[in-house]
C-alpha positions in Angstrom: -101.8 -19.3 -111.2 -102.8 -16.8 -113.8 -105.1 -17.5 -116.7 -106.0 -15.3 -119.7 -109.7 -14.9 -120.2 -111.2 -13.6 -123.5 -113.8 -11.0 -122.7 -114.8 -9.9 -126.3 -115.2 -6.4 -127.7 -114.8 -3.3 -125.7 -118.0 -2.1 -124.1 -120.0 0.4 -126.2 -118.4 -0.8 -129.4 -120.6 -0.2 -132.5 -121.3 -2.7 -135.2 -121.5 -2.6 -138.9 -120.4 0.2 -141.4 -121.1 3.0 -138.9 -118.8 1.4 -136.5 -116.1 1.1 -139.1 -116.3 4.7 -140.2 -116.4 6.1 -136.7 -113.6 3.8 -135.7 -111.4 4.9 -138.6 -112.0 8.6 -137.8 -111.2 8.1 -134.2 -108.0 6.3 -135.2 -106.9 9.1 -137.5 -107.6 11.6 -134.9 -105.6 9.7 -132.4 -102.7 9.4 -134.8 -102.9 13.0 -135.8 -103.8 12.3 -139.4 -106.0 14.6 -141.5 -108.2 14.1 -144.5 -106.4 13.5 -147.7 -103.5 11.7 -146.1 -102.9 8.0 -146.6 -104.6 6.2 -143.7 -102.6 3.6 -141.8 -104.1 0.2 -141.7 -105.2 -1.0 -138.2 -103.7 -4.1 -136.6 -105.9 -7.2 -136.8 -108.0 -7.8 -133.7 -107.0 -4.4 -132.4 -110.4 -4.0 -130.8 -110.1 -7.2 -128.6 -109.3 -6.8 -124.9 -107.8 -9.4 -122.6 -108.2 -9.4 -118.9 -106.2 -11.4 -116.4 -108.2 -13.2 -113.8 -106.6 -15.0 -110.8 -107.7 -18.6 -110.3 -106.9 -20.3 -107.0 -106.6 -24.1 -107.4 -105.0 -24.8 -104.0 -108.0 -26.6 -102.6 -108.5 -28.8 -105.6 -107.6 -32.4 -104.9 -106.7 -34.8 -107.7 -108.9 -37.9 -107.9 -107.0 -41.2 -107.8 -107.0 -43.0 -111.1 -106.8 -46.8 -110.7 -106.0 -47.3 -114.4 -103.0 -45.1 -114.2 -101.7 -46.9 -111.1 -102.2 -50.2 -112.8 -100.3 -49.0 -115.9 -97.5 -47.7 -113.7 -97.0 -51.0 -111.9 -97.1 -52.8 -115.3 -94.4 -50.6 -116.6 -92.3 -51.1 -113.5 -92.8 -54.9 -113.7 -91.9 -55.0 -117.4 -88.8 -52.9 -116.9 -87.7 -55.2 -114.1 -88.3 -58.3 -116.2 -86.3 -56.7 -119.1 -83.4 -56.0 -116.7 -83.4 -59.5 -115.4 -83.5 -60.9 -118.9 -80.7 -58.7 -120.0 -78.6 -59.7 -117.0 -79.3 -63.4 -117.8 -78.3 -62.9 -121.4 -75.1 -61.0 -120.6 -74.0 -63.0 -117.5 -72.5 -66.1 -119.3 -70.3 -63.9 -121.6 -69.2 -61.8 -118.6 -68.3 -65.0 -116.6 -66.6 -66.4 -119.7 -64.4 -63.3 -119.9 -63.6 -63.4 -116.2 -62.8 -67.1 -116.3 -60.6 -66.5 -119.4 -58.6 -64.0 -117.4 -58.3 -66.4 -114.5 -57.2 -69.3 -116.8 -54.5 -67.0 -118.3 -53.2 -66.0 -114.8 -53.2 -69.7 -113.8 -51.1 -70.5 -116.9 -48.7 -67.8 -116.0 -48.5 -69.1 -112.4 -47.9 -72.7 -113.7 -45.1 -71.5 -116.0 -43.5 -69.6 -113.2 -43.7 -72.6 -110.9 -42.2 -74.9 -113.5 -39.3 -72.5 -114.0 -38.8 -72.3 -110.3 -39.0 -76.2 -110.0 -36.4 -76.7 -112.7 -34.0 -74.2 -111.1 -34.5 -75.9 -107.7 -33.8 -79.3 -109.3 -30.6 -77.9 -110.8 -29.6 -76.5 -107.5 -30.4 -79.8 -105.7 -28.3 -81.8 -108.2 -25.4 -79.5 -107.6 -25.7 -79.8 -103.8 -26.1 -83.6 -103.9 -23.4 -84.4 -106.3 -20.8 -87.0 -105.0 -17.9 -84.6 -105.6 -19.6 -82.0 -103.3 -20.3 -84.7 -100.7 -16.7 -85.8 -100.6 -15.6 -82.1 -100.3 -17.9 -81.6 -97.4 -16.7 -84.8 -95.7 -13.1 -83.6 -95.9 -14.0 -80.1 -94.6 -15.8 -81.6 -91.6 -13.2 -84.4 -91.2 -15.5 -87.3 -91.7 -13.7 -90.6 -92.2 -15.0 -94.0 -93.2 -15.4 -96.4 -90.2 -13.1 -99.3 -89.8 -14.5 -102.6 -91.2 -14.8 -104.2 -87.7 -17.0 -101.4 -86.5 -19.5 -101.8 -89.2 -22.5 -103.8 -88.0 -24.8 -105.5 -90.5 -28.4 -106.0 -89.4 -29.9 -109.4 -90.0 -33.6 -109.4 -90.8 -34.0 -112.8 -88.9 -33.3 -111.2 -85.5 -36.4 -109.1 -85.7 -34.6 -105.9 -85.4 -33.7 -106.4 -81.6 -30.2 -105.4 -82.2 -31.3 -102.0 -83.5 -33.2 -101.3 -80.4 -30.0 -101.1 -78.4 -31.7 -102.2 -75.1 -30.3 -104.6 -72.6 -32.1 -107.8 -72.1 -33.3 -108.5 -68.6 
């Protein structure tokens, strides 16, 4: 690390009016001016010198500051609380939006299922119509049984006739 250190005036610098006159003569001589010519005004603080001094801070250890640590943890806690509060405020509206989408998709599904059910009912009514049943019976050569072959079950017999088992 480099720091600039102010050292003051140049060594051997004179003070007062004598210094100013000698200084101006030296400046004119340096610039190549002669008497009678217009002097050039010197820069401000032209007689100040700066020296660079190397400073080594590698062995300096920073002292722990408990107040800074406390302030840091308070900041972290307050930010976490603010985030939790923000989430709690925004969560109901987000869930409302998601549930609105879900309700809409369920309505579309219900409409699709109702349309499918009505088309299936129409198809079933076409397939179960008496005219279609007679046509199928003719194609498969079904005939009505003779009246003597029809057996009517009597509910008083207890259904034993329907079992079709021989009695011992």
